[in-house]
C-alpha positions as CSV (number, residue, x, y, z in Angstrom):
1,M,37.2,-19.2,21.7
2,K,35.6,-17.1,19.2
3,A,36.3,-14.3,21.3
4,V,40.0,-14.8,21.5
5,L,40.1,-15.4,17.6
6,T,38.2,-12.2,17.2
7,E,40.5,-10.2,19.3
8,T,43.6,-11.7,17.7
9,I,42.1,-10.9,14.2
10,R,41.6,-7.4,15.4
11,A,44.9,-7.0,16.8
12,L,46.6,-8.0,13.6
13,A,44.0,-5.6,11.6
14,V,45.2,-2.7,13.7
15,T,48.6,-3.5,13.4
16,A,48.0,-3.3,9.7
17,G,46.7,0.3,10.2
18,R,42.9,-0.6,9.6
19,D,40.2,-1.4,12.0
20,I,38.3,-3.9,9.5
21,L,36.1,-6.0,12.3
22,P,33.2,-4.4,13.8
23,P,32.8,-3.7,17.8
24,L,32.1,-6.6,19.6
25,S,28.8,-5.7,20.9
26,L,26.4,-7.4,18.6
27,P,22.5,-6.3,17.8
28,P,19.7,-8.8,19.3
29,G,19.4,-11.6,17.1
30,G,22.0,-11.8,14.9
31,E,25.5,-12.1,14.2
32,W,29.1,-10.3,12.9
33,L,30.5,-12.7,10.2
34,G,32.8,-11.5,7.5
35,G,32.8,-7.9,8.9
36,Y,28.8,-7.5,8.3
37,F,25.9,-7.8,10.4
38,C,23.5,-11.3,9.3
39,E,20.3,-11.6,10.2
40,P,19.2,-14.7,11.8
41,N,18.3,-17.3,8.8
42,A,19.4,-14.8,6.4
43,M,20.4,-16.5,2.7
44,L,21.8,-13.3,1.0
45,N,23.4,-10.6,3.0
46,F,25.1,-8.0,0.2
47,V,28.1,-6.1,1.4
48,E,26.7,-3.1,0.0
49,P,24.0,-2.9,-2.7
50,R,25.8,-0.3,-4.8
51,A,28.9,-3.1,-4.9
52,A,26.3,-5.6,-6.2
53,V,25.1,-3.7,-8.8
54,H,28.8,-3.0,-10.1
55,Y,29.9,-6.8,-9.6
56,F,26.6,-7.2,-11.9
57,V,27.5,-4.7,-14.3
58,L,30.9,-6.0,-14.6
59,V,29.7,-9.4,-15.5
60,L,27.4,-8.4,-17.8
61,I,29.9,-6.0,-19.6
62,G,33.0,-8.6,-19.2
63,F,30.8,-11.8,-20.7
64,S,29.3,-9.9,-23.2
65,G,32.8,-9.1,-24.6
66,V,33.7,-12.7,-24.3
67,L,30.6,-13.8,-26.8
68,Q,31.9,-11.3,-29.2
69,I,35.4,-13.3,-29.1
70,V,33.2,-16.5,-29.7
71,A,31.1,-14.9,-32.5
72,A,33.9,-13.5,-34.2
73,R,35.9,-16.7,-34.2
74,Y,33.3,-19.1,-35.3
75,Q,31.2,-16.5,-37.3
76,L,28.2,-16.5,-35.4
77,K,26.2,-13.8,-36.6
78,S,23.2,-14.4,-34.1
79,L,25.8,-13.5,-30.9
80,S,28.1,-10.7,-32.8
81,L,27.4,-7.1,-32.0
82,I,29.3,-6.1,-35.0
83,P,27.1,-5.5,-38.2
84,N,27.3,-8.0,-41.3
85,R,28.8,-4.9,-43.8
86,W,32.0,-4.6,-41.2
87,P,34.8,-7.1,-41.1
88,A,34.2,-10.1,-38.3
89,W,37.5,-9.7,-37.1
90,L,36.2,-6.0,-35.3
91,G,34.6,-8.5,-32.9
92,T,37.9,-10.0,-31.9
93,L,39.0,-6.5,-31.1
94,L,35.6,-5.7,-29.7
95,G,35.4,-8.5,-27.2
96,P,38.7,-7.7,-25.1
97,T,37.9,-4.1,-25.6
98,M,34.6,-4.7,-23.1
99,I,36.3,-7.0,-21.2
100,T,39.2,-4.6,-20.0
101,S,36.6,-1.5,-20.0
102,A,34.4,-3.5,-17.9
103,F,37.3,-4.5,-15.4
104,V,39.1,-0.9,-15.6
105,W,35.7,0.8,-14.6
106,F,34.9,-1.5,-11.9
107,I,38.1,-1.6,-9.6
108,V,38.2,2.3,-10.4
109,A,34.6,2.8,-9.3
110,T,33.9,0.0,-6.4
111,P,37.3,0.1,-4.5
112,E,35.4,-1.1,-1.6
113,M,34.2,-4.6,-3.3
114,F,37.7,-6.1,-2.0
115,R,37.0,-5.5,1.7
116,P,35.4,-7.8,2.4
117,G,33.2,-8.1,-0.8
118,P,30.6,-10.6,-1.2
119,A,30.4,-14.1,-0.2
120,G,30.0,-17.3,-2.2
121,F,26.4,-17.5,-2.7
122,E,25.8,-14.0,-3.6
123,I,28.7,-13.8,-6.0
124,S,27.5,-16.7,-7.6
125,L,24.2,-15.8,-7.9
126,L,25.1,-12.6,-9.3
127,F,27.6,-14.3,-11.7
128,A,24.7,-16.5,-13.1
129,T,22.1,-13.9,-13.4
130,A,24.8,-11.5,-15.1
131,T,25.7,-14.1,-17.7
132,L,22.3,-15.5,-18.4
133,L,21.3,-11.6,-19.6
134,A,24.2,-10.8,-21.0
135,A,23.5,-14.1,-23.7
136,L,20.1,-13.1,-23.9
137,M,21.2,-9.4,-24.5
138,C,23.3,-10.0,-27.3
139,R,21.2,-12.3,-29.2
140,F,18.3,-9.8,-28.5
141,T,20.3,-6.7,-30.0
142,V,20.9,-8.9,-33.2
143,A,17.5,-9.9,-33.8
144,L,16.4,-6.4,-32.8
145,S,18.7,-5.3,-35.5
146,K,17.2,-7.6,-38.1
147,R,20.5,-8.4,-40.2
């Protein structure tokens, strides 16, 4: 059944103009899942380390932008990267700028991320780690600037 399904998907992919599936011969002790080789009992199977790092940077900068919007809206000086002497509404501009810049950079720099991309656990791990680091980064940046 798996071979029939694999060949059907391969035929559809070749018809679409690209061969997205690996060859049918497998290295010993593993299997092909989602277009890439998985070691037996492996928990993380990143497609490519460069793509994982780019996704991490995307979330780090993007979530920092979200924190700047929240800091500007609720006047949270402990999270704002905007100095006290500047108007608080600049944080409302800085946040969306950071988010948009992060996504534009990510899409331009990492087009292979969408073929096939990391799986659920990998993306969750990267997202959670980058979100925590973004919050800590904003907090420590403010603390170091001694405002």
